[in-house]
PyMOL CGO cylinders between C-alpha atoms (Angstrom):
from pymol import cmd
from pymol.cgo import CYLINDER

trace = [
    CYLINDER, 0.00, 0.00, 0.00, 1.35, 3.41, -0.94, 0.3, 1, 1, 1, 1, 1, 1,
    CYLINDER, 1.35, 3.41, -0.94, 1.88, 5.47, 2.20, 0.3, 1, 1, 1, 1, 1, 1,
    CYLINDER, 1.88, 5.47, 2.20, 3.33, 8.79, 1.03, 0.3, 1, 1, 1, 1, 1, 1,
    CYLINDER, 3.33, 8.79, 1.03, 1.92, 11.60, -1.10, 0.3, 1, 1, 1, 1, 1, 1,
    CYLINDER, 1.92, 11.60, -1.10, 3.91, 13.32, -3.84, 0.3, 1, 1, 1, 1, 1, 1,
    CYLINDER, 3.91, 13.32, -3.84, 3.27, 17.01, -4.40, 0.3, 1, 1, 1, 1, 1, 1,
    CYLINDER, 3.27, 17.01, -4.40, -0.21, 16.62, -2.96, 0.3, 1, 1, 1, 1, 1, 1,
    CYLINDER, -0.21, 16.62, -2.96, -1.22, 14.27, -5.75, 0.3, 1, 1, 1, 1, 1, 1,
    CYLINDER, -1.22, 14.27, -5.75, -0.99, 10.48, -5.99, 0.3, 1, 1, 1, 1, 1, 1,
    CYLINDER, -0.99, 10.48, -5.99, 1.43, 8.62, -3.71, 0.3, 1, 1, 1, 1, 1, 1,
    CYLINDER, 1.43, 8.62, -3.71, 4.75, 7.47, -5.15, 0.3, 1, 1, 1, 1, 1, 1,
    CYLINDER, 4.75, 7.47, -5.15, 5.09, 4.00, -6.61, 0.3, 1, 1, 1, 1, 1, 1,
    CYLINDER, 5.09, 4.00, -6.61, 6.97, 1.83, -4.10, 0.3, 1, 1, 1, 1, 1, 1,
    CYLINDER, 6.97, 1.83, -4.10, 9.71, -0.15, -5.83, 0.3, 1, 1, 1, 1, 1, 1,
    CYLINDER, 9.71, -0.15, -5.83, 12.09, -2.94, -4.85, 0.3, 1, 1, 1, 1, 1, 1,
    CYLINDER, 12.09, -2.94, -4.85, 15.15, -2.90, -7.11, 0.3, 1, 1, 1, 1, 1, 1,
    CYLINDER, 15.15, -2.90, -7.11, 17.28, -6.00, -7.80, 0.3, 1, 1, 1, 1, 1, 1,
    CYLINDER, 17.28, -6.00, -7.80, 20.58, -6.24, -9.68, 0.3, 1, 1, 1, 1, 1, 1,
    CYLINDER, 20.58, -6.24, -9.68, 23.79, -8.00, -8.69, 0.3, 1, 1, 1, 1, 1, 1,
    CYLINDER, 23.79, -8.00, -8.69, 25.97, -5.14, -10.00, 0.3, 1, 1, 1, 1, 1, 1,
    CYLINDER, 25.97, -5.14, -10.00, 26.24, -2.60, -7.17, 0.3, 1, 1, 1, 1, 1, 1,
    CYLINDER, 26.24, -2.60, -7.17, 27.11, 0.45, -9.28, 0.3, 1, 1, 1, 1, 1, 1,
    CYLINDER, 27.11, 0.45, -9.28, 24.34, -0.20, -11.77, 0.3, 1, 1, 1, 1, 1, 1,
    CYLINDER, 24.34, -0.20, -11.77, 21.86, -0.85, -8.96, 0.3, 1, 1, 1, 1, 1, 1,
    CYLINDER, 21.86, -0.85, -8.96, 22.72, 2.36, -7.14, 0.3, 1, 1, 1, 1, 1, 1,
    CYLINDER, 22.72, 2.36, -7.14, 22.79, 4.35, -10.36, 0.3, 1, 1, 1, 1, 1, 1,
    CYLINDER, 22.79, 4.35, -10.36, 19.35, 3.10, -11.24, 0.3, 1, 1, 1, 1, 1, 1,
    CYLINDER, 19.35, 3.10, -11.24, 18.11, 3.87, -7.74, 0.3, 1, 1, 1, 1, 1, 1,
    CYLINDER, 18.11, 3.87, -7.74, 19.31, 7.44, -8.15, 0.3, 1, 1, 1, 1, 1, 1,
    CYLINDER, 19.31, 7.44, -8.15, 17.63, 7.81, -11.54, 0.3, 1, 1, 1, 1, 1, 1,
    CYLINDER, 17.63, 7.81, -11.54, 14.31, 6.52, -10.28, 0.3, 1, 1, 1, 1, 1, 1,
    CYLINDER, 14.31, 6.52, -10.28, 14.29, 8.54, -7.07, 0.3, 1, 1, 1, 1, 1, 1,
    CYLINDER, 14.29, 8.54, -7.07, 15.18, 11.70, -8.97, 0.3, 1, 1, 1, 1, 1, 1,
    CYLINDER, 15.18, 11.70, -8.97, 11.71, 11.59, -10.48, 0.3, 1, 1, 1, 1, 1, 1,
    CYLINDER, 11.71, 11.59, -10.48, 9.87, 12.01, -7.18, 0.3, 1, 1, 1, 1, 1, 1,
    CYLINDER, 9.87, 12.01, -7.18, 7.00, 9.74, -8.20, 0.3, 1, 1, 1, 1, 1, 1,
    CYLINDER, 7.00, 9.74, -8.20, 8.99, 6.58, -7.42, 0.3, 1, 1, 1, 1, 1, 1,
    CYLINDER, 8.99, 6.58, -7.42, 10.17, 5.51, -3.96, 0.3, 1, 1, 1, 1, 1, 1,
    CYLINDER, 10.17, 5.51, -3.96, 12.82, 2.76, -3.85, 0.3, 1, 1, 1, 1, 1, 1,
    CYLINDER, 12.82, 2.76, -3.85, 12.05, 0.93, -0.60, 0.3, 1, 1, 1, 1, 1, 1,
    CYLINDER, 12.05, 0.93, -0.60, 14.78, -1.73, -0.91, 0.3, 1, 1, 1, 1, 1, 1,
    CYLINDER, 14.78, -1.73, -0.91, 17.66, -2.85, -3.13, 0.3, 1, 1, 1, 1, 1, 1,
    CYLINDER, 17.66, -2.85, -3.13, 18.85, -6.44, -3.55, 0.3, 1, 1, 1, 1, 1, 1,
    CYLINDER, 18.85, -6.44, -3.55, 21.65, -8.35, -5.23, 0.3, 1, 1, 1, 1, 1, 1,
    CYLINDER, 21.65, -8.35, -5.23, 20.27, -11.88, -5.53, 0.3, 1, 1, 1, 1, 1, 1,
    CYLINDER, 20.27, -11.88, -5.53, 17.05, -13.88, -5.81, 0.3, 1, 1, 1, 1, 1, 1,
    CYLINDER, 17.05, -13.88, -5.81, 16.71, -14.80, -2.14, 0.3, 1, 1, 1, 1, 1, 1,
    CYLINDER, 16.71, -14.80, -2.14, 17.13, -11.23, -0.88, 0.3, 1, 1, 1, 1, 1, 1,
    CYLINDER, 17.13, -11.23, -0.88, 14.70, -10.02, -3.54, 0.3, 1, 1, 1, 1, 1, 1,
    CYLINDER, 14.70, -10.02, -3.54, 11.98, -12.42, -2.44, 0.3, 1, 1, 1, 1, 1, 1,
    CYLINDER, 11.98, -12.42, -2.44, 12.61, -11.52, 1.22, 0.3, 1, 1, 1, 1, 1, 1,
    CYLINDER, 12.61, -11.52, 1.22, 12.34, -7.80, 0.39, 0.3, 1, 1, 1, 1, 1, 1,
    CYLINDER, 12.34, -7.80, 0.39, 9.04, -8.33, -1.43, 0.3, 1, 1, 1, 1, 1, 1,
    CYLINDER, 9.04, -8.33, -1.43, 7.70, -10.25, 1.55, 0.3, 1, 1, 1, 1, 1, 1,
    CYLINDER, 7.70, -10.25, 1.55, 8.81, -7.50, 3.96, 0.3, 1, 1, 1, 1, 1, 1,
    CYLINDER, 8.81, -7.50, 3.96, 7.90, -4.37, 2.00, 0.3, 1, 1, 1, 1, 1, 1,
    CYLINDER, 7.90, -4.37, 2.00, 5.02, -5.47, -0.24, 0.3, 1, 1, 1, 1, 1, 1,
    CYLINDER, 5.02, -5.47, -0.24, 6.06, -3.04, -2.98, 0.3, 1, 1, 1, 1, 1, 1,
    CYLINDER, 6.06, -3.04, -2.98, 3.88, -1.90, -5.87, 0.3, 1, 1, 1, 1, 1, 1,
    CYLINDER, 3.88, -1.90, -5.87, 6.53, -2.94, -8.40, 0.3, 1, 1, 1, 1, 1, 1,
    CYLINDER, 6.53, -2.94, -8.40, 9.75, -4.96, -8.56, 0.3, 1, 1, 1, 1, 1, 1,
    CYLINDER, 9.75, -4.96, -8.56, 12.41, -3.92, -11.07, 0.3, 1, 1, 1, 1, 1, 1,
    CYLINDER, 12.41, -3.92, -11.07, 14.82, -6.81, -11.52, 0.3, 1, 1, 1, 1, 1, 1,
    CYLINDER, 14.82, -6.81, -11.52, 17.70, -7.92, -13.70, 0.3, 1, 1, 1, 1, 1, 1,
    CYLINDER, 17.70, -7.92, -13.70, 16.97, -11.16, -15.54, 0.3, 1, 1, 1, 1, 1, 1,
    CYLINDER, 16.97, -11.16, -15.54, 20.22, -12.81, -14.36, 0.3, 1, 1, 1, 1, 1, 1,
    CYLINDER, 20.22, -12.81, -14.36, 21.39, -12.75, -10.74, 0.3, 1, 1, 1, 1, 1, 1,
    CYLINDER, 21.39, -12.75, -10.74, 22.92, -15.12, -8.18, 0.3, 1, 1, 1, 1, 1, 1,
    CYLINDER, 22.92, -15.12, -8.18, 22.68, -17.87, -7.23, 0.3, 1, 1, 1, 1, 1, 1,
    CYLINDER, 22.68, -17.87, -7.23, 22.86, -19.35, -10.74, 0.3, 1, 1, 1, 1, 1, 1,
    CYLINDER, 22.86, -19.35, -10.74, 23.11, -16.31, -13.02, 0.3, 1, 1, 1, 1, 1, 1,
    CYLINDER, 23.11, -16.31, -13.02, 20.42, -17.88, -15.20, 0.3, 1, 1, 1, 1, 1, 1,
    CYLINDER, 20.42, -17.88, -15.20, 16.86, -16.58, -15.32, 0.3, 1, 1, 1, 1, 1, 1,
    CYLINDER, 16.86, -16.58, -15.32, 16.34, -15.50, -11.71, 0.3, 1, 1, 1, 1, 1, 1,
    CYLINDER, 16.34, -15.50, -11.71, 14.29, -12.48, -12.80, 0.3, 1, 1, 1, 1, 1, 1,
    CYLINDER, 14.29, -12.48, -12.80, 11.81, -14.78, -14.56, 0.3, 1, 1, 1, 1, 1, 1,
    CYLINDER, 11.81, -14.78, -14.56, 11.76, -17.11, -11.54, 0.3, 1, 1, 1, 1, 1, 1,
    CYLINDER, 11.76, -17.11, -11.54, 11.15, -14.16, -9.23, 0.3, 1, 1, 1, 1, 1, 1,
    CYLINDER, 11.15, -14.16, -9.23, 8.23, -12.96, -11.36, 0.3, 1, 1, 1, 1, 1, 1,
    CYLINDER, 8.23, -12.96, -11.36, 6.59, -16.38, -11.19, 0.3, 1, 1, 1, 1, 1, 1,
    CYLINDER, 6.59, -16.38, -11.19, 7.04, -16.69, -7.43, 0.3, 1, 1, 1, 1, 1, 1,
    CYLINDER, 7.04, -16.69, -7.43, 5.88, -13.13, -6.80, 0.3, 1, 1, 1, 1, 1, 1,
    CYLINDER, 5.88, -13.13, -6.80, 2.71, -13.79, -8.82, 0.3, 1, 1, 1, 1, 1, 1,
    CYLINDER, 2.71, -13.79, -8.82, 1.85, -16.56, -6.35, 0.3, 1, 1, 1, 1, 1, 1,
    CYLINDER, 1.85, -16.56, -6.35, 2.94, -14.82, -3.16, 0.3, 1, 1, 1, 1, 1, 1,
    CYLINDER, 2.94, -14.82, -3.16, 2.08, -11.20, -3.93, 0.3, 1, 1, 1, 1, 1, 1,
    CYLINDER, 2.08, -11.20, -3.93, -0.23, -11.05, -6.99, 0.3, 1, 1, 1, 1, 1, 1,
    CYLINDER, -0.23, -11.05, -6.99, -0.77, -7.30, -6.77, 0.3, 1, 1, 1, 1, 1, 1,
    CYLINDER, -0.77, -7.30, -6.77, 2.96, -6.61, -7.16, 0.3, 1, 1, 1, 1, 1, 1,
    CYLINDER, 2.96, -6.61, -7.16, 4.07, -5.73, -10.69, 0.3, 1, 1, 1, 1, 1, 1,
    CYLINDER, 4.07, -5.73, -10.69, 7.39, -6.92, -12.11, 0.3, 1, 1, 1, 1, 1, 1,
    CYLINDER, 7.39, -6.92, -12.11, 9.61, -5.17, -14.66, 0.3, 1, 1, 1, 1, 1, 1,
    CYLINDER, 9.61, -5.17, -14.66, 12.35, -7.50, -15.93, 0.3, 1, 1, 1, 1, 1, 1,
    CYLINDER, 12.35, -7.50, -15.93, 15.46, -5.88, -17.40, 0.3, 1, 1, 1, 1, 1, 1,
    CYLINDER, 15.46, -5.88, -17.40, 17.51, -7.94, -19.83, 0.3, 1, 1, 1, 1, 1, 1,
    CYLINDER, 17.51, -7.94, -19.83, 20.41, -7.67, -22.27, 0.3, 1, 1, 1, 1, 1, 1,
    CYLINDER, 20.41, -7.67, -22.27, 18.64, -10.20, -24.47, 0.3, 1, 1, 1, 1, 1, 1,
    CYLINDER, 18.64, -10.20, -24.47, 16.09, -9.49, -27.21, 0.3, 1, 1, 1, 1, 1, 1,
    CYLINDER, 16.09, -9.49, -27.21, 15.32, -13.21, -27.42, 0.3, 1, 1, 1, 1, 1, 1,
    CYLINDER, 15.32, -13.21, -27.42, 11.50, -13.51, -27.51, 0.3, 1, 1, 1, 1, 1, 1,
    CYLINDER, 11.50, -13.51, -27.51, 11.71, -16.75, -25.50, 0.3, 1, 1, 1, 1, 1, 1,
    CYLINDER, 11.71, -16.75, -25.50, 12.49, -14.74, -22.37, 0.3, 1, 1, 1, 1, 1, 1,
    CYLINDER, 12.49, -14.74, -22.37, 9.46, -12.49, -22.87, 0.3, 1, 1, 1, 1, 1, 1,
    CYLINDER, 9.46, -12.49, -22.87, 7.25, -15.52, -23.47, 0.3, 1, 1, 1, 1, 1, 1,
    CYLINDER, 7.25, -15.52, -23.47, 8.57, -17.18, -20.30, 0.3, 1, 1, 1, 1, 1, 1,
    CYLINDER, 8.57, -17.18, -20.30, 7.78, -14.02, -18.32, 0.3, 1, 1, 1, 1, 1, 1,
    CYLINDER, 7.78, -14.02, -18.32, 4.23, -13.92, -19.72, 0.3, 1, 1, 1, 1, 1, 1,
    CYLINDER, 4.23, -13.92, -19.72, 3.61, -17.66, -19.49, 0.3, 1, 1, 1, 1, 1, 1,
    CYLINDER, 3.61, -17.66, -19.49, 1.24, -17.42, -16.53, 0.3, 1, 1, 1, 1, 1, 1,
    CYLINDER, 1.24, -17.42, -16.53, -0.30, -14.13, -17.68, 0.3, 1, 1, 1, 1, 1, 1,
    CYLINDER, -0.30, -14.13, -17.68, 0.83, -10.71, -18.86, 0.3, 1, 1, 1, 1, 1, 1,
    CYLINDER, 0.83, -10.71, -18.86, -0.98, -8.53, -16.31, 0.3, 1, 1, 1, 1, 1, 1,
    CYLINDER, -0.98, -8.53, -16.31, 1.47, -6.48, -14.20, 0.3, 1, 1, 1, 1, 1, 1,
    CYLINDER, 1.47, -6.48, -14.20, 4.51, -7.66, -16.17, 0.3, 1, 1, 1, 1, 1, 1,
    CYLINDER, 4.51, -7.66, -16.17, 7.01, -5.82, -18.38, 0.3, 1, 1, 1, 1, 1, 1,
    CYLINDER, 7.01, -5.82, -18.38, 10.06, -6.95, -20.33, 0.3, 1, 1, 1, 1, 1, 1,
    CYLINDER, 10.06, -6.95, -20.33, 12.57, -4.21, -21.19, 0.3, 1, 1, 1, 1, 1, 1,
    CYLINDER, 12.57, -4.21, -21.19, 16.06, -4.29, -22.62, 0.3, 1, 1, 1, 1, 1, 1,
    CYLINDER, 16.06, -4.29, -22.62, 18.75, -2.90, -20.34, 0.3, 1, 1, 1, 1, 1, 1,
    CYLINDER, 18.75, -2.90, -20.34, 19.83, -0.48, -23.03, 0.3, 1, 1, 1, 1, 1, 1,
    CYLINDER, 19.83, -0.48, -23.03, 16.61, 1.40, -22.26, 0.3, 1, 1, 1, 1, 1, 1,
    CYLINDER, 16.61, 1.40, -22.26, 17.40, 2.22, -18.65, 0.3, 1, 1, 1, 1, 1, 1,
    CYLINDER, 17.40, 2.22, -18.65, 19.18, 5.45, -19.55, 0.3, 1, 1, 1, 1, 1, 1,
    CYLINDER, 19.18, 5.45, -19.55, 15.74, 6.65, -20.71, 0.3, 1, 1, 1, 1, 1, 1,
    CYLINDER, 15.74, 6.65, -20.71, 14.25, 7.15, -17.28, 0.3, 1, 1, 1, 1, 1, 1,
    CYLINDER, 14.25, 7.15, -17.28, 10.94, 8.38, -18.71, 0.3, 1, 1, 1, 1, 1, 1,
    CYLINDER, 10.94, 8.38, -18.71, 10.43, 5.09, -20.55, 0.3, 1, 1, 1, 1, 1, 1,
    CYLINDER, 10.43, 5.09, -20.55, 11.40, 3.03, -17.52, 0.3, 1, 1, 1, 1, 1, 1,
    CYLINDER, 11.40, 3.03, -17.52, 9.10, 4.97, -15.20, 0.3, 1, 1, 1, 1, 1, 1,
    CYLINDER, 9.10, 4.97, -15.20, 6.30, 4.68, -17.77, 0.3, 1, 1, 1, 1, 1, 1,
    CYLINDER, 6.30, 4.68, -17.77, 6.74, 0.89, -17.70, 0.3, 1, 1, 1, 1, 1, 1,
    CYLINDER, 6.74, 0.89, -17.70, 6.76, 0.90, -13.89, 0.3, 1, 1, 1, 1, 1, 1,
    CYLINDER, 6.76, 0.90, -13.89, 3.57, 2.94, -13.84, 0.3, 1, 1, 1, 1, 1, 1,
    CYLINDER, 3.57, 2.94, -13.84, 1.92, 0.68, -16.42, 0.3, 1, 1, 1, 1, 1, 1,
    CYLINDER, 1.92, 0.68, -16.42, 2.54, -2.53, -14.48, 0.3, 1, 1, 1, 1, 1, 1,
    CYLINDER, 2.54, -2.53, -14.48, 1.57, -0.85, -11.20, 0.3, 1, 1, 1, 1, 1, 1,
    CYLINDER, 1.57, -0.85, -11.20, -1.79, -0.11, -12.86, 0.3, 1, 1, 1, 1, 1, 1,
    CYLINDER, -1.79, -0.11, -12.86, -2.21, -3.72, -13.99, 0.3, 1, 1, 1, 1, 1, 1,
    CYLINDER, -2.21, -3.72, -13.99, -0.94, -3.43, -17.56, 0.3, 1, 1, 1, 1, 1, 1,
    CYLINDER, -0.94, -3.43, -17.56, 1.94, -4.97, -19.46, 0.3, 1, 1, 1, 1, 1, 1,
    CYLINDER, 1.94, -4.97, -19.46, 4.84, -3.74, -21.62, 0.3, 1, 1, 1, 1, 1, 1,
    CYLINDER, 4.84, -3.74, -21.62, 7.15, -5.39, -24.14, 0.3, 1, 1, 1, 1, 1, 1,
    CYLINDER, 7.15, -5.39, -24.14, 10.29, -3.60, -25.29, 0.3, 1, 1, 1, 1, 1, 1,
    CYLINDER, 10.29, -3.60, -25.29, 9.78, -2.16, -28.80, 0.3, 1, 1, 1, 1, 1, 1,
    CYLINDER, 9.78, -2.16, -28.80, 13.04, -3.76, -29.98, 0.3, 1, 1, 1, 1, 1, 1,
    CYLINDER, 13.04, -3.76, -29.98, 11.75, -7.19, -29.00, 0.3, 1, 1, 1, 1, 1, 1,
    CYLINDER, 11.75, -7.19, -29.00, 8.49, -6.49, -30.82, 0.3, 1, 1, 1, 1, 1, 1,
    CYLINDER, 8.49, -6.49, -30.82, 10.36, -5.33, -33.94, 0.3, 1, 1, 1, 1, 1, 1,
    CYLINDER, 10.36, -5.33, -33.94, 12.47, -8.47, -33.94, 0.3, 1, 1, 1, 1, 1, 1,
    CYLINDER, 12.47, -8.47, -33.94, 9.38, -10.65, -33.67, 0.3, 1, 1, 1, 1, 1, 1,
    CYLINDER, 9.38, -10.65, -33.67, 7.50, -8.78, -36.40, 0.3, 1, 1, 1, 1, 1, 1,
    CYLINDER, 7.50, -8.78, -36.40, 10.46, -8.78, -38.79, 0.3, 1, 1, 1, 1, 1, 1,
    CYLINDER, 10.46, -8.78, -38.79, 11.22, -12.48, -38.26, 0.3, 1, 1, 1, 1, 1, 1,
    CYLINDER, 11.22, -12.48, -38.26, 7.58, -13.43, -38.74, 0.3, 1, 1, 1, 1, 1, 1,
    CYLINDER, 7.58, -13.43, -38.74, 7.18, -11.22, -41.79, 0.3, 1, 1, 1, 1, 1, 1,
    CYLINDER, 7.18, -11.22, -41.79, 10.10, -12.93, -43.57, 0.3, 1, 1, 1, 1, 1, 1,
    CYLINDER, 10.10, -12.93, -43.57, 8.44, -16.33, -43.30, 0.3, 1, 1, 1, 1, 1, 1,
    CYLINDER, 8.44, -16.33, -43.30, 6.93, -17.24, -46.66, 0.3, 1, 1, 1, 1, 1, 1,
    CYLINDER, 6.93, -17.24, -46.66, 3.60, -18.40, -45.21, 0.3, 1, 1, 1, 1, 1, 1,
    CYLINDER, 3.60, -18.40, -45.21, 3.27, -15.61, -42.65, 0.3, 1, 1, 1, 1, 1, 1,
    CYLINDER, 3.27, -15.61, -42.65, -0.13, -13.98, -42.37, 0.3, 1, 1, 1, 1, 1, 1,
    CYLINDER, -0.13, -13.98, -42.37, 1.71, -10.72, -41.66, 0.3, 1, 1, 1, 1, 1, 1,
    CYLINDER, 1.71, -10.72, -41.66, 2.01, -10.38, -45.44, 0.3, 1, 1, 1, 1, 1, 1,
    CYLINDER, 2.01, -10.38, -45.44, -1.72, -9.72, -45.45, 0.3, 1, 1, 1, 1, 1, 1,
    CYLINDER, -1.72, -9.72, -45.45, -1.41, -6.72, -43.14, 0.3, 1, 1, 1, 1, 1, 1,
    CYLINDER, -1.41, -6.72, -43.14, -1.30, -3.19, -44.50, 0.3, 1, 1, 1, 1, 1, 1,
    CYLINDER, -1.30, -3.19, -44.50, 1.54, -0.87, -43.41, 0.3, 1, 1, 1, 1, 1, 1,
    CYLINDER, 1.54, -0.87, -43.41, -0.93, 0.91, -41.11, 0.3, 1, 1, 1, 1, 1, 1,
    CYLINDER, -0.93, 0.91, -41.11, -2.00, -2.40, -39.56, 0.3, 1, 1, 1, 1, 1, 1,
    CYLINDER, -2.00, -2.40, -39.56, 1.63, -3.35, -38.92, 0.3, 1, 1, 1, 1, 1, 1,
    CYLINDER, 1.63, -3.35, -38.92, 2.24, 0.01, -37.23, 0.3, 1, 1, 1, 1, 1, 1,
    CYLINDER, 2.24, 0.01, -37.23, -0.76, -0.56, -34.96, 0.3, 1, 1, 1, 1, 1, 1,
    CYLINDER, -0.76, -0.56, -34.96, 0.37, -4.15, -34.29, 0.3, 1, 1, 1, 1, 1, 1,
    CYLINDER, 0.37, -4.15, -34.29, 3.71, -2.92, -32.97, 0.3, 1, 1, 1, 1, 1, 1,
    CYLINDER, 3.71, -2.92, -32.97, 2.04, -0.31, -30.77, 0.3, 1, 1, 1, 1, 1, 1,
    CYLINDER, 2.04, -0.31, -30.77, -0.48, -2.83, -29.46, 0.3, 1, 1, 1, 1, 1, 1,
    CYLINDER, -0.48, -2.83, -29.46, 2.20, -5.42, -28.66, 0.3, 1, 1, 1, 1, 1, 1,
    CYLINDER, 2.20, -5.42, -28.66, 4.02, -2.79, -26.59, 0.3, 1, 1, 1, 1, 1, 1,
    CYLINDER, 4.02, -2.79, -26.59, 0.99, -2.65, -24.29, 0.3, 1, 1, 1, 1, 1, 1,
    CYLINDER, 0.99, -2.65, -24.29, -0.53, 0.63, -25.42, 0.3, 1, 1, 1, 1, 1, 1,
    CYLINDER, -0.53, 0.63, -25.42, -4.26, 1.18, -25.14, 0.3, 1, 1, 1, 1, 1, 1,
    CYLINDER, -4.26, 1.18, -25.14, -6.35, 2.49, -28.01, 0.3, 1, 1, 1, 1, 1, 1,
    CYLINDER, -6.35, 2.49, -28.01, -6.04, 6.11, -26.89, 0.3, 1, 1, 1, 1, 1, 1,
    CYLINDER, -6.04, 6.11, -26.89, -2.24, 5.92, -26.71, 0.3, 1, 1, 1, 1, 1, 1,
    CYLINDER, -2.24, 5.92, -26.71, -2.04, 4.23, -30.12, 0.3, 1, 1, 1, 1, 1, 1,
    CYLINDER, -2.04, 4.23, -30.12, -4.31, 6.87, -31.60, 0.3, 1, 1, 1, 1, 1, 1,
    CYLINDER, -4.31, 6.87, -31.60, -2.14, 9.66, -30.20, 0.3, 1, 1, 1, 1, 1, 1,
    CYLINDER, -2.14, 9.66, -30.20, 1.09, 8.04, -31.40, 0.3, 1, 1, 1, 1, 1, 1,
    CYLINDER, 1.09, 8.04, -31.40, -0.14, 7.39, -34.94, 0.3, 1, 1, 1, 1, 1, 1,
    CYLINDER, -0.14, 7.39, -34.94, -2.37, 10.48, -35.29, 0.3, 1, 1, 1, 1, 1, 1,
    CYLINDER, -2.37, 10.48, -35.29, -5.56, 8.46, -35.67, 0.3, 1, 1, 1, 1, 1, 1,
    CYLINDER, -5.56, 8.46, -35.67, -8.95, 8.56, -34.01, 0.3, 1, 1, 1, 1, 1, 1,
    CYLINDER, -8.95, 8.56, -34.01, -9.67, 5.94, -31.36, 0.3, 1, 1, 1, 1, 1, 1,
    CYLINDER, -9.67, 5.94, -31.36, -12.50, 4.62, -33.52, 0.3, 1, 1, 1, 1, 1, 1,
    CYLINDER, -12.50, 4.62, -33.52, -10.06, 4.14, -36.41, 0.3, 1, 1, 1, 1, 1, 1,
    CYLINDER, -10.06, 4.14, -36.41, -7.64, 2.31, -34.12, 0.3, 1, 1, 1, 1, 1, 1,
    CYLINDER, -7.64, 2.31, -34.12, -10.39, -0.03, -32.96, 0.3, 1, 1, 1, 1, 1, 1,
    CYLINDER, -10.39, -0.03, -32.96, -11.29, -0.85, -36.56, 0.3, 1, 1, 1, 1, 1, 1,
    CYLINDER, -11.29, -0.85, -36.56, -7.65, -1.52, -37.44, 0.3, 1, 1, 1, 1, 1, 1,
    CYLINDER, -7.65, -1.52, -37.44, -7.20, -3.82, -34.43, 0.3, 1, 1, 1, 1, 1, 1,
    CYLINDER, -7.20, -3.82, -34.43, -10.31, -5.78, -35.37, 0.3, 1, 1, 1, 1, 1, 1,
    CYLINDER, -10.31, -5.78, -35.37, -8.88, -6.20, -38.88, 0.3, 1, 1, 1, 1, 1, 1,
    CYLINDER, -8.88, -6.20, -38.88, -5.49, -7.32, -37.52, 0.3, 1, 1, 1, 1, 1, 1,
    CYLINDER, -5.49, -7.32, -37.52, -7.01, -9.94, -35.24, 0.3, 1, 1, 1, 1, 1, 1,
    CYLINDER, -7.01, -9.94, -35.24, -9.25, -11.21, -38.03, 0.3, 1, 1, 1, 1, 1, 1,
    CYLINDER, -9.25, -11.21, -38.03, -6.34, -11.57, -40.47, 0.3, 1, 1, 1, 1, 1, 1,
    CYLINDER, -6.34, -11.57, -40.47, -4.10, -13.24, -37.91, 0.3, 1, 1, 1, 1, 1, 1,
    CYLINDER, -4.10, -13.24, -37.91, -6.79, -15.58, -36.68, 0.3, 1, 1, 1, 1, 1, 1,
    CYLINDER, -6.79, -15.58, -36.68, -6.54, -14.31, -33.08, 0.3, 1, 1, 1, 1, 1, 1,
    CYLINDER, -6.54, -14.31, -33.08, -9.62, -14.23, -30.86, 0.3, 1, 1, 1, 1, 1, 1,
    CYLINDER, -9.62, -14.23, -30.86, -10.71, -10.68, -30.05, 0.3, 1, 1, 1, 1, 1, 1,
    CYLINDER, -10.71, -10.68, -30.05, -9.61, -9.41, -26.64, 0.3, 1, 1, 1, 1, 1, 1,
    CYLINDER, -9.61, -9.41, -26.64, -10.53, -6.12, -25.02, 0.3, 1, 1, 1, 1, 1, 1,
    CYLINDER, -10.53, -6.12, -25.02, -8.15, -6.37, -22.04, 0.3, 1, 1, 1, 1, 1, 1,
    CYLINDER, -8.15, -6.37, -22.04, -4.80, -4.83, -22.96, 0.3, 1, 1, 1, 1, 1, 1,
    CYLINDER, -4.80, -4.83, -22.96, -2.67, -7.43, -21.20, 0.3, 1, 1, 1, 1, 1, 1,
    CYLINDER, -2.67, -7.43, -21.20, -4.53, -10.26, -22.96, 0.3, 1, 1, 1, 1, 1, 1,
    CYLINDER, -4.53, -10.26, -22.96, -4.07, -8.52, -26.29, 0.3, 1, 1, 1, 1, 1, 1,
    CYLINDER, -4.07, -8.52, -26.29, -0.35, -8.26, -25.64, 0.3, 1, 1, 1, 1, 1, 1,
    CYLINDER, -0.35, -8.26, -25.64, -0.02, -11.96, -24.89, 0.3, 1, 1, 1, 1, 1, 1,
    CYLINDER, -0.02, -11.96, -24.89, -2.11, -12.96, -27.90, 0.3, 1, 1, 1, 1, 1, 1,
    CYLINDER, -2.11, -12.96, -27.90, 0.06, -10.92, -30.25, 0.3, 1, 1, 1, 1, 1, 1,
    CYLINDER, 0.06, -10.92, -30.25, 3.38, -11.95, -28.73, 0.3, 1, 1, 1, 1, 1, 1,
    CYLINDER, 3.38, -11.95, -28.73, 2.44, -15.64, -28.79, 0.3, 1, 1, 1, 1, 1, 1,
    CYLINDER, 2.44, -15.64, -28.79, 1.40, -15.32, -32.43, 0.3, 1, 1, 1, 1, 1, 1,
    CYLINDER, 1.40, -15.32, -32.43, 4.55, -13.50, -33.45, 0.3, 1, 1, 1, 1, 1, 1,
    CYLINDER, 4.55, -13.50, -33.45, 6.84, -15.94, -31.61, 0.3, 1, 1, 1, 1, 1, 1,
    CYLINDER, 6.84, -15.94, -31.61, 5.11, -19.03, -33.01, 0.3, 1, 1, 1, 1, 1, 1,
    CYLINDER, 5.11, -19.03, -33.01, 7.11, -20.87, -35.65, 0.3, 1, 1, 1, 1, 1, 1,
    CYLINDER, 7.11, -20.87, -35.65, 5.47, -20.64, -39.10, 0.3, 1, 1, 1, 1, 1, 1,
]
cmd.load_cgo(trace, "trace")
């Protein structure tokens, strides 16, 4: 539960930050806290201390590296799965060096709500990182645009891909949708009306053979699963 108020408006988003590299962890803490709308309540360097911090502080969001001790494998993904069971209202933003869609799919395996997958190269853009934190705190989901682009491009090069049936406008909307944007945000980004965006999304789902979903996080998963599926 958020306990403080920021500038008389909404309370700050309470974050637990996990990364085994001390300098990066502290640098990221400084960036986030410089915004004023994020409060870092704990920092951790491994999976066990991260889970303990979540249990103690019950943060709104966890921001975690994908690889940490003890194994240096996919601890961030493991943490997200365990946090979903133990603290389902806590969002998780996983930071990774890897644009491999398999990691994003593993993160979203049990559901995309309150989950984000960002590449570490994005963390110098604090506005984008905070936007992702805010999105998952509000129940949404985010996929790094570079991961989406890789998925779209790989799928489009397949000879039998249904992406060949999409118009350039539909592919633009597909990328925006897969990044977790709602219709209003897509409309603003692409200079369209919300009604036009809705029509385009209906056309995309029809062409790709995906069942219509109104919930943003379900739309994200549907699109990512489609794009990552082997032709």
